Backbone as CSV, one residue per row, in Angstrom:
resi,resn,N_x,N_y,N_z,CA_x,CA_y,CA_z,C_x,C_y,C_z
1,UNK,-40.101,26.116,-185.995,-39.388,27.403,-186.139,-40.356,28.536,-185.869
2,UNK,-39.967,29.459,-185.047,-40.825,30.596,-184.716,-40.694,31.676,-185.766
3,UNK,-41.822,32.269,-186.162,-41.821,33.352,-187.137,-42.111,34.665,-186.422
4,UNK,-41.213,35.608,-186.522,-41.396,36.904,-185.878,-41.280,37.996,-186.910
5,UNK,-42.055,39.100,-186.729,-41.886,40.246,-187.605,-43.118,40.543,-188.420
6,UNK,-44.280,39.925,-188.101,-45.506,40.258,-188.801,-45.954,39.142,-189.729
7,UNK,-47.226,39.169,-190.179,-47.790,38.093,-190.984,-47.112,37.897,-192.324
8,UNK,-46.679,38.973,-192.974,-46.073,38.789,-194.280,-44.709,38.142,-194.169
9,UNK,-43.958,38.463,-193.104,-42.660,37.809,-192.941,-42.854,36.314,-192.763
10,UNK,-43.913,35.916,-192.046,-44.200,34.496,-191.883,-44.519,33.855,-193.225
11,UNK,-45.253,34.548,-194.059,-45.595,34.017,-195.374,-44.361,33.903,-196.257
12,UNK,-43.486,34.903,-196.187,-42.239,34.831,-196.943,-41.447,33.601,-196.526
13,UNK,-41.335,33.392,-195.227,-40.546,32.273,-194.756,-41.226,30.947,-195.046
14,UNK,-42.556,30.896,-195.032,-43.262,29.678,-195.400,-42.998,29.340,-196.862
15,UNK,-42.978,30.364,-197.716,-42.676,30.157,-199.129,-41.280,29.583,-199.294
16,UNK,-40.350,30.028,-198.434,-38.946,29.641,-198.579,-38.573,28.419,-197.762
17,UNK,-39.468,27.926,-196.904,-39.090,26.913,-195.923,-38.430,25.695,-196.553
18,UNK,-38.985,25.211,-197.652,-38.458,24.007,-198.279,-37.078,24.230,-198.889
19,UNK,-36.705,25.508,-199.118,-35.443,25.808,-199.777,-34.358,26.243,-198.806
20,UNK,-34.731,26.481,-197.551,-33.793,27.093,-196.626,-32.565,26.233,-196.347
21,UNK,-32.764,24.931,-196.210,-31.638,24.074,-195.840,-30.503,24.163,-196.857
22,UNK,-30.853,24.308,-198.121,-29.837,24.379,-199.167,-29.385,25.800,-199.455
23,UNK,-30.079,26.788,-198.854,-29.752,28.181,-199.116,-30.329,28.688,-200.417
24,UNK,-31.163,27.893,-201.079,-31.695,28.285,-202.384,-32.654,29.447,-202.293
25,UNK,-33.279,29.614,-201.128,-34.232,30.709,-200.997,-33.537,32.044,-201.176
26,UNK,-32.400,32.217,-200.512,-31.672,33.472,-200.635,-31.218,33.709,-202.067
27,UNK,-30.908,32.620,-202.766,-30.468,32.760,-204.147,-31.636,33.130,-205.060
28,UNK,-32.836,32.639,-204.707,-33.991,32.900,-205.554,-34.511,34.321,-205.359
29,UNK,-34.508,34.784,-204.119,-35.056,36.097,-203.822,-33.934,37.045,-203.418
30,UNK,-33.508,37.874,-204.328,-32.462,38.846,-204.060,-33.004,40.240,-204.333
31,UNK,-32.766,41.158,-203.412,-33.291,42.509,-203.535,-32.417,43.326,-204.479
32,UNK,-33.009,43.915,-205.521,-32.217,44.664,-206.502,-31.954,46.102,-206.076
33,UNK,-31.749,46.317,-204.786,-31.504,47.654,-204.257,-30.231,47.626,-203.417
34,UNK,-29.440,48.668,-203.520,-28.241,48.774,-202.700,-28.599,49.113,-201.259
35,UNK,-29.633,49.936,-201.085,-30.058,50.374,-199.765,-31.564,50.550,-199.746
36,UNK,-32.175,50.275,-198.600,-33.609,50.527,-198.437,-33.847,51.646,-197.427
37,UNK,-32.786,52.372,-197.081,-32.947,53.514,-196.194,-33.675,54.652,-196.883
38,UNK,-34.095,55.614,-196.096,-34.834,56.764,-196.633,-34.403,58.022,-195.889
39,UNK,-33.943,59.009,-196.635,-33.574,60.311,-196.067,-32.595,60.171,-194.903
40,UNK,-31.675,59.222,-195.031,-30.686,59.021,-193.985,-31.128,58.120,-192.852
41,UNK,-32.377,57.641,-192.877,-32.887,56.742,-191.846,-32.616,55.296,-192.262
42,UNK,-32.227,54.464,-191.299,-31.924,53.064,-191.544,-32.857,52.190,-190.726
43,UNK,-33.545,51.262,-191.376,-34.459,50.382,-190.661,-33.700,49.494,-189.683
44,UNK,-34.276,49.331,-188.500,-33.727,48.597,-187.358,-32.595,49.323,-186.653
45,UNK,-32.249,50.523,-187.126,-31.201,51.299,-186.460,-31.716,52.674,-186.051
46,UNK,-32.536,53.311,-186.897,-33.037,54.664,-186.616,-34.320,54.615,-185.782
47,UNK,-34.548,55.684,-185.033,-35.709,55.788,-184.148,-36.638,56.910,-184.613
48,UNK,-37.771,57.044,-183.928,-38.682,58.145,-184.229,-38.033,59.492,-183.923
49,UNK,-37.146,59.514,-182.924,-36.419,60.739,-182.618,-35.504,61.125,-183.792
50,UNK,-34.884,60.119,-184.403,-34.064,60.386,-185.585,-34.923,60.935,-186.722
51,UNK,-36.116,60.370,-186.893,-37.025,60.847,-187.934,-37.435,62.291,-187.692
52,UNK,-37.634,62.643,-186.425,-38.026,64.013,-186.091,-36.919,65.006,-186.435
53,UNK,-35.672,64.552,-186.395,-34.562,65.422,-186.776,-34.589,65.721,-188.278
54,UNK,-35.173,64.808,-189.057,-35.234,64.973,-190.506,-36.521,65.665,-190.937
55,UNK,-37.645,65.215,-190.390,-38.960,65.659,-190.873,-39.690,66.606,-189.932
56,UNK,-39.179,66.760,-188.706,-39.865,67.603,-187.743,-40.700,66.778,-186.773
57,UNK,-41.381,67.438,-185.836,-42.143,66.712,-184.812,-43.398,66.046,-185.378
58,UNK,-43.749,64.925,-184.778,-44.992,64.214,-185.113,-45.364,63.355,-183.917
59,UNK,-46.649,63.181,-183.697,-47.117,62.352,-182.594,-46.788,60.890,-182.880
60,UNK,-46.221,60.210,-181.884,-45.932,58.786,-182.005,-47.018,58.008,-181.260
61,UNK,-47.756,57.204,-181.990,-48.821,56.392,-181.405,-48.262,55.037,-181.001
62,UNK,-48.534,54.622,-179.753,-47.968,53.390,-179.213,-49.100,52.440,-178.839
63,UNK,-48.927,51.180,-179.222,-49.894,50.148,-178.842,-49.129,48.927,-178.369
64,UNK,-49.778,48.092,-177.554,-49.129,46.885,-177.046,-50.043,45.689,-177.236
65,UNK,-49.434,44.572,-177.659,-50.142,43.302,-177.755,-49.335,42.297,-176.962
66,UNK,-49.801,41.980,-175.757,-49.019,41.133,-174.876,-47.740,41.846,-174.480
67,UNK,-46.595,41.206,-174.701,-45.310,41.789,-174.365,-44.713,42.591,-175.519
68,UNK,-45.371,42.549,-176.683,-44.813,43.194,-177.865,-45.405,44.590,-178.066
69,UNK,-44.531,45.544,-178.343,-44.961,46.930,-178.548,-44.890,47.273,-180.027
70,UNK,-45.787,48.146,-180.449,-45.769,48.654,-181.824,-46.016,50.149,-181.768
71,UNK,-45.306,50.894,-182.604,-45.445,52.351,-182.618,-45.523,52.832,-184.055
72,UNK,-46.149,54.001,-184.245,-46.248,54.557,-185.597,-46.344,56.074,-185.522
73,UNK,-45.941,56.712,-186.602,-46.062,58.159,-186.752,-46.206,58.442,-188.239
74,UNK,-46.738,59.611,-188.576,-46.908,59.929,-189.990,-46.645,61.418,-190.247
75,UNK,-46.334,61.697,-191.498,-46.061,63.067,-191.948,-46.768,63.299,-193.279
76,UNK,-47.170,64.526,-193.518,-47.712,64.919,-194.816,-46.919,66.119,-195.335
77,UNK,-46.921,66.267,-196.638,-46.172,67.354,-197.258,-46.854,68.702,-197.032
78,UNK,-46.046,69.726,-196.814,-46.574,71.087,-196.707,-46.513,71.812,-198.049
79,UNK,-45.969,71.157,-199.075,-45.803,71.792,-200.375,-47.134,71.807,-201.128
80,UNK,-47.464,72.919,-201.702,-48.728,73.077,-202.408,-48.833,72.075,-203.551
81,UNK,-49.951,71.360,-203.583,-50.198,70.395,-204.645,-49.523,69.047,-204.462
82,UNK,-48.728,68.908,-203.409,-48.038,67.636,-203.158,-48.868,66.813,-202.175
83,UNK,-49.300,65.632,-202.598,-50.173,64.779,-201.786,-49.415,63.640,-201.122
84,UNK,-48.102,63.796,-200.965,-47.282,62.726,-200.398,-47.507,62.593,-198.892
85,UNK,-47.624,61.343,-198.449,-47.727,61.020,-197.023,-46.663,59.983,-196.697
86,UNK,-46.002,60.146,-195.565,-44.994,59.212,-195.091,-45.462,58.610,-193.772
87,UNK,-45.480,57.289,-193.704,-45.867,56.578,-192.482,-44.658,55.788,-191.991
88,UNK,-44.319,55.935,-190.730,-43.204,55.207,-190.112,-43.754,54.275,-189.040
89,UNK,-43.203,53.053,-188.980,-43.671,52.092,-187.992,-42.503,51.360,-187.339
90,UNK,-42.729,50.954,-186.096,-41.821,50.059,-185.404,-42.655,48.912,-184.858
91,UNK,-42.368,47.696,-185.338,-43.120,46.533,-184.895,-42.249,45.647,-184.028
92,UNK,-42.569,44.356,-183.906,-41.974,43.512,-182.868,-40.451,43.501,-182.860
93,UNK,-39.805,43.317,-184.010,-38.346,43.244,-183.990,-37.692,44.590,-183.741
94,UNK,-38.467,45.666,-183.847,-37.952,46.987,-183.525,-38.281,47.417,-182.122
95,UNK,-38.960,46.532,-181.368,-39.312,46.771,-179.960,-40.183,48.013,-179.774
96,UNK,-40.855,48.448,-180.847,-41.659,49.651,-180.752,-40.835,50.921,-180.711
97,UNK,-39.524,50.777,-180.894,-38.611,51.927,-180.810,-37.857,52.151,-182.116
98,UNK,-37.201,51.096,-182.610,-36.431,51.213,-183.845,-37.352,50.997,-185.053
99,UNK,-37.186,51.812,-186.072,-38.062,51.745,-187.240,-37.870,50.415,-187.974
100,UNK,-38.988,49.782,-188.320,-38.950,48.530,-189.078,-39.674,48.649,-190.415
101,UNK,-40.391,49.739,-190.633,-41.269,49.830,-191.803,-41.526,51.299,-192.137
102,UNK,-41.548,51.611,-193.418,-42.050,52.924,-193.808,-42.865,52.804,-195.088
103,UNK,-43.795,53.725,-195.239,-44.671,53.771,-196.409,-44.653,55.172,-196.987
104,UNK,-44.420,55.259,-198.273,-44.601,56.498,-199.026,-45.837,56.306,-199.884
105,UNK,-46.805,57.204,-199.766,-48.063,57.000,-200.478,-48.638,58.334,-200.941
106,UNK,-49.299,58.306,-202.078,-50.045,59.473,-202.540,-51.404,59.435,-201.867
107,UNK,-51.623,60.326,-200.921,-52.848,60.314,-200.103,-53.661,61.567,-200.384
108,UNK,-54.783,61.403,-201.031,-55.586,62.563,-201.414,-56.350,63.149,-200.225
109,UNK,-56.594,62.321,-199.227,-57.318,62.799,-198.054,-56.576,62.383,-196.796
110,UNK,-56.222,63.349,-195.975,-55.569,63.096,-194.693,-56.305,63.895,-193.635
111,UNK,-56.713,63.220,-192.561,-57.453,63.894,-191.496,-56.589,64.989,-190.875
112,UNK,-57.122,66.181,-190.786,-56.379,67.336,-190.277,-55.826,67.055,-188.888
113,UNK,-54.551,67.341,-188.704,-53.917,67.189,-187.406,-53.493,65.780,-187.057
114,UNK,-53.773,64.800,-187.927,-53.434,63.417,-187.606,-51.962,63.111,-187.861
115,UNK,-51.301,63.930,-188.671,-49.896,63.702,-189.028,-49.100,64.990,-188.871
116,UNK,-47.796,64.849,-188.670,-46.933,66.006,-188.671,-46.807,66.579,-190.080
117,UNK,-46.611,67.870,-190.191,-46.469,68.528,-191.496,-44.993,68.816,-191.745
118,UNK,-44.530,68.484,-192.962,-43.102,68.626,-193.239,-42.848,68.972,-194.693
119,UNK,-42.009,69.972,-194.910,-41.597,70.317,-196.275,-40.640,69.276,-196.840
120,UNK,-40.045,68.451,-195.956,-39.114,67.414,-196.402,-39.833,66.214,-197.001
121,UNK,-41.142,66.127,-196.784,-41.935,65.055,-197.387,-42.408,65.553,-198.747
122,UNK,-41.709,65.118,-199.777,-41.924,65.655,-201.121,-41.708,64.536,-202.124
123,UNK,-42.680,64.318,-203.006,-42.633,63.203,-203.958,-41.376,63.239,-204.818
124,UNK,-40.935,64.417,-205.176,-39.763,64.516,-206.038,-38.460,64.423,-205.277
125,UNK,-38.522,64.519,-203.942,-37.315,64.541,-203.118,-37.019,63.184,-202.491
126,UNK,-38.050,62.502,-201.979,-37.855,61.244,-201.279,-37.775,60.089,-202.270
127,UNK,-36.719,59.303,-202.174,-36.537,58.163,-203.077,-35.853,57.036,-202.330
128,UNK,-36.261,55.811,-202.621,-35.618,54.631,-202.069,-34.410,54.306,-202.937
129,UNK,-33.242,54.258,-202.323,-31.996,53.949,-203.033,-31.737,54.937,-204.182
130,UNK,-32.247,56.160,-204.071,-32.092,57.189,-205.101,-32.642,56.744,-206.459
131,UNK,-33.503,55.724,-206.475,-34.003,55.201,-207.740,-35.512,55.033,-207.786
132,UNK,-36.135,54.879,-206.632,-37.547,54.518,-206.585,-38.353,55.663,-205.987
133,UNK,-39.209,56.284,-206.833,-39.990,57.445,-206.415,-41.470,57.274,-206.767
134,UNK,-42.319,57.913,-205.990,-43.738,57.960,-206.339,-43.897,58.634,-207.698
135,UNK,-44.893,58.162,-208.462,-45.177,58.761,-209.761,-44.509,58.069,-210.923
136,UNK,-43.570,57.138,-210.648,-42.907,56.425,-211.729,-43.883,55.484,-212.435
137,UNK,-43.643,55.221,-213.714,-44.430,54.250,-214.457,-43.868,52.846,-214.215
138,UNK,-44.632,51.836,-214.602,-44.145,50.463,-214.465,-42.866,50.252,-215.270
139,UNK,-42.817,50.811,-216.454,-41.613,50.675,-217.283,-40.408,51.329,-216.620
140,UNK,-40.627,52.483,-215.990,-39.527,53.166,-215.303,-39.038,52.358,-214.109
141,UNK,-39.970,51.759,-213.357,-39.584,50.929,-212.220,-38.807,49.714,-212.699
142,UNK,-39.305,49.059,-213.726,-38.627,47.873,-214.263,-37.227,48.220,-214.763
143,UNK,-37.092,49.373,-215.381,-35.786,49.807,-215.867,-34.842,50.130,-214.714
144,UNK,-35.399,50.689,-213.628,-34.569,51.115,-212.498,-34.122,49.952,-211.626
145,UNK,-35.033,49.006,-211.337,-34.695,47.943,-210.370,-35.048,46.547,-210.867
146,UNK,-35.503,46.420,-212.106,-35.777,45.096,-212.644,-37.187,44.619,-212.325
147,UNK,-37.535,43.408,-212.761,-38.876,42.855,-212.536,-39.060,42.446,-211.079
148,UNK,-40.292,42.385,-210.612,-40.542,42.009,-209.219,-40.288,40.531,-208.962
149,UNK,-40.120,40.187,-207.679,-40.012,38.784,-207.290,-41.335,38.071,-207.511
150,UNK,-42.432,38.767,-207.202,-43.773,38.195,-207.302,-44.738,39.209,-207.867
151,UNK,-45.725,38.716,-208.654,-46.835,39.537,-209.116,-48.107,38.704,-209.040
152,UNK,-49.233,39.393,-208.972,-50.551,38.763,-208.914,-50.798,38.029,-207.593
153,UNK,-49.776,37.415,-206.992,-49.808,36.976,-205.594,-51.042,36.180,-205.228
154,UNK,-51.494,35.306,-206.122,-52.716,34.558,-205.883,-52.606,33.623,-204.685
155,UNK,-51.383,33.220,-204.350,-51.207,32.268,-203.253,-51.247,32.930,-201.886
156,UNK,-51.254,34.256,-201.848,-51.216,34.965,-200.582,-52.547,35.637,-200.303
157,UNK,-52.878,35.737,-199.041,-54.112,36.415,-198.651,-54.023,37.907,-198.968
158,UNK,-55.099,38.452,-199.501,-55.139,39.876,-199.843,-54.832,40.746,-198.636
159,UNK,-55.297,40.318,-197.462,-55.138,41.143,-196.265,-53.700,41.205,-195.765
160,UNK,-52.839,40.320,-196.263,-51.465,40.272,-195.783,-50.528,41.202,-196.539
161,UNK,-51.031,41.857,-197.591,-50.193,42.752,-198.368,-50.730,44.171,-198.338
162,UNK,-49.870,45.168,-198.095,-50.319,46.560,-198.151,-50.917,46.875,-199.515
163,UNK,-52.111,47.395,-199.533,-52.743,47.758,-200.795,-53.481,46.625,-201.461
164,UNK,-53.369,45.392,-200.913,-54.101,44.273,-201.483,-53.281,43.452,-202.457
165,UNK,-53.894,42.417,-202.997,-53.227,41.506,-203.915,-53.897,41.565,-205.278
166,UNK,-53.203,42.119,-206.266,-53.769,42.271,-207.604,-52.623,42.544,-208.583
167,UNK,-52.890,42.566,-209.887,-51.792,42.736,-210.848,-51.006,44.029,-210.697
168,UNK,-51.559,45.013,-210.014,-50.848,46.274,-209.819,-50.056,46.301,-208.517
169,UNK,-49.882,45.138,-207.891,-49.030,45.008,-206.709,-47.786,44.217,-207.083
170,UNK,-46.629,44.843,-206.940,-45.343,44.183,-207.224,-44.589,44.029,-205.913
171,UNK,-43.985,42.863,-205.708,-43.227,42.586,-204.489,-41.784,42.233,-204.831
172,UNK,-40.870,42.900,-204.158,-39.439,42.578,-204.228,-39.042,42.143,-202.822
173,UNK,-38.377,40.995,-202.694,-38.031,40.554,-201.345,-36.720,39.794,-201.329
174,UNK,-36.113,39.762,-200.156,-34.862,39.045,-199.961,-34.862,38.432,-198.575
175,UNK,-34.281,37.250,-198.449,-34.091,36.593,-197.154,-32.676,36.043,-197.125
176,UNK,-32.056,36.061,-195.969,-30.685,35.542,-195.885,-30.353,35.134,-194.461
177,UNK,-29.353,34.246,-194.363,-28.815,33.790,-193.081,-27.530,34.563,-192.779
178,UNK,-26.868,34.185,-191.689,-25.607,34.817,-191.301,-24.579,34.671,-192.434
179,UNK,-23.624,35.589,-192.533,-23.348,36.673,-191.566,-24.315,37.843,-191.724
180,UNK,-24.684,38.432,-190.576,-25.592,39.566,-190.553,-24.822,40.865,-190.353
181,UNK,-25.468,41.963,-190.721,-24.887,43.266,-190.429,-24.890,43.478,-188.917
182,UNK,-24.134,44.441,-188.464,-24.090,44.750,-187.027,-25.469,45.125,-186.510
183,UNK,-26.219,45.877,-187.317,-27.573,46.282,-186.927,-28.481,45.065,-186.791
184,UNK,-28.454,44.168,-187.786,-29.303,42.977,-187.743,-28.906,42.048,-186.604
185,UNK,-27.604,41.906,-186.358,-27.148,41.021,-185.292,-27.615,41.528,-183.928
186,UNK,-27.583,42.834,-183.738,-28.053,43.415,-182.469,-29.538,43.148,-182.297
187,UNK,-30.321,43.340,-183.364,-31.756,43.081,-183.291,-32.028,41.599,-183.039
188,UNK,-31.236,40.712,-183.666,-31.404,39.279,-183.469,-31.123,38.891,-182.025
189,UNK,-30.072,39.435,-181.446,-29.723,39.136,-180.062,-30.842,39.548,-179.123
190,UNK,-31.408,40.732,-179.351,-32.517,41.218,-178.525,-33.744,40.332,-178.687
191,UNK,-34.031,39.928,-179.927,-35.189,39.084,-180.192,-35.064,37.739,-179.497
192,UNK,-33.906,37.111,-179.606,-33.714,35.797,-179.002,-33.751,35.861,-177.484
193,UNK,-33.286,36.970,-176.916,-33.326,37.131,-175.464,-34.762,37.264,-174.963
194,UNK,-35.635,37.808,-175.809,-37.025,38.039,-175.408,-37.908,36.815,-175.616
195,UNK,-37.461,35.878,-176.457,-38.292,34.705,-176.782,-37.488,33.429,-176.578
196,UNK,-38.002,32.541,-175.731,-37.328,31.272,-175.491,-37.622,30.304,-176.642
197,UNK,-36.822,29.257,-176.730,-37.111,28.206,-177.690,-36.547,28.430,-179.067
198,UNK,-35.484,29.213,-179.196,-34.863,29.422,-180.503,-34.368,28.095,-181.055
199,UNK,-34.502,27.907,-182.354,-34.170,26.626,-182.976,-32.672,26.454,-183.206
200,UNK,-31.897,27.489,-183.032,-30.459,27.393,-183.273,-30.028,28.421,-184.297
201,UNK,-28.743,28.833,-184.253,-28.275,29.911,-185.125,-28.416,29.604,-186.607
202,UNK,-28.434,28.315,-186.991,-28.566,27.989,-188.414,-29.943,28.368,-188.956
203,UNK,-30.913,28.622,-188.061,-32.261,28.993,-188.489,-32.507,30.505,-188.421
204,UNK,-31.590,31.263,-187.838,-31.761,32.714,-187.749,-31.714,33.320,-189.150
205,UNK,-32.540,34.307,-189.386,-32.580,34.913,-190.720,-32.932,36.394,-190.624
206,UNK,-32.592,37.107,-191.659,-33.018,38.499,-191.835,-33.795,38.579,-193.137
207,UNK,-34.685,39.524,-193.238,-35.497,39.651,-194.453,-35.814,41.113,-194.740
208,UNK,-36.006,41.407,-195.994,-36.429,42.729,-196.442,-37.488,42.544,-197.517
209,UNK,-38.505,43.377,-197.508,-39.497,43.347,-198.577,-39.816,44.764,-199.022
210,UNK,-40.077,44.902,-200.303,-40.526,46.159,-200.889,-41.796,45.841,-201.670
211,UNK,-42.904,46.474,-201.312,-44.186,46.250,-201.980,-44.584,47.544,-202.683
212,UNK,-44.825,47.445,-203.984,-45.189,48.609,-204.792,-46.627,48.470,-205.279
213,UNK,-47.372,49.566,-205.200,-48.730,49.598,-205.730,-48.853,50.669,-206.808
214,UNK,-49.472,50.300,-207.911,-49.670,51.205,-209.041,-51.157,51.514,-209.205
215,UNK,-51.438,52.734,-209.631,-52.797,53.129,-210.021,-52.685,53.917,-211.316
216,UNK,-53.464,53.518,-212.287,-53.398,54.156,-213.617,-51.962,54.137,-214.136
217,UNK,-51.287,52.996,-213.912,-49.918,52.750,-214.391,-48.865,53.637,-213.738
218,UNK,-49.208,54.316,-212.655,-48.242,55.136,-211.925,-48.059,54.599,-210.509
219,UNK,-46.832,54.699,-210.009,-46.505,54.231,-208.671,-47.094,55.184,-207.635
220,UNK,-48.031,54.685,-206.828,-48.717,55.531,-205.852,-48.446,55.119,-204.409
221,UNK,-47.769,53.984,-204.215,-47.475,53.548,-202.851,-46.221,52.683,-202.837
222,UNK,-45.336,52.969,-201.889,-44.110,52.190,-201.684,-44.073,51.773,-200.224
223,UNK,-44.073,50.465,-199.965,-43.947,49.937,-198.615,-42.617,49.206,-198.489
224,UNK,-41.824,49.594,-197.504,-40.522,48.963,-197.272,-40.453,48.480,-195.831
225,UNK,-40.094,47.204,-195.642,-39.987,46.622,-194.310,-38.703,45.824,-194.186
226,UNK,-38.204,45.759,-192.963,-37.001,44.969,-192.697,-37.113,44.386,-191.302
227,UNK,-36.699,43.126,-191.149,-36.780,42.502,-189.840,-35.872,41.290,-189.733
228,UNK,-35.896,40.662,-188.569,-35.143,39.449,-188.323,-36.075,38.434,-187.672
229,UNK,-35.694,37.182,-187.702,-36.514,36.144,-187.105,-35.715,34.869,-186.906
230,UNK,-36.400,33.814,-186.411,-35.727,32.533,-186.214,-36.709,31.404,-186.406
């Protein structure tokens, strides 16, 4: 089975591989969020142009590895005293065009001119599913969305998780088979057309992960990713 969508998606699927035939993986890992969109942007559907309509202009950096393209852009808050930074990415399943990942982080140092400046990037304004915001305590997060799927993550390489692997890293994740949303089905069709050797529709899957990092018991980083694979 081919794993597409980055190293962590491969690790998620490796963890679930033994359970996939029975569907137990999807039952074990369920995302406690109604939506993982942000400010009206939807992963695998929205583009950097859509983001610019919300946050303003920002340079989009493009890189290529073989036939696969990856793109990224970032924004920082223009509000006095607000250290919020937003990073947007499009990786393999997004074809370097459709957003597959975003990060909200408290960044004390940002190189001048490296990111677009936006008043819409605000710690008190931006929230995942209207429930998850920077600055929340662990108790507040647990009350809002429940306990994480994984903590301490000793079985995973530190380099495969944003912010590293330690007790202050919480992971929420979900994996599922068909039926897919219209957005996921379109991305799946594009992915399969670009890569030969698909194992069959029974192996196609979609996944979402939310990785939270805490410092001094406060939420300082939120990473949200969504993709498809086979």
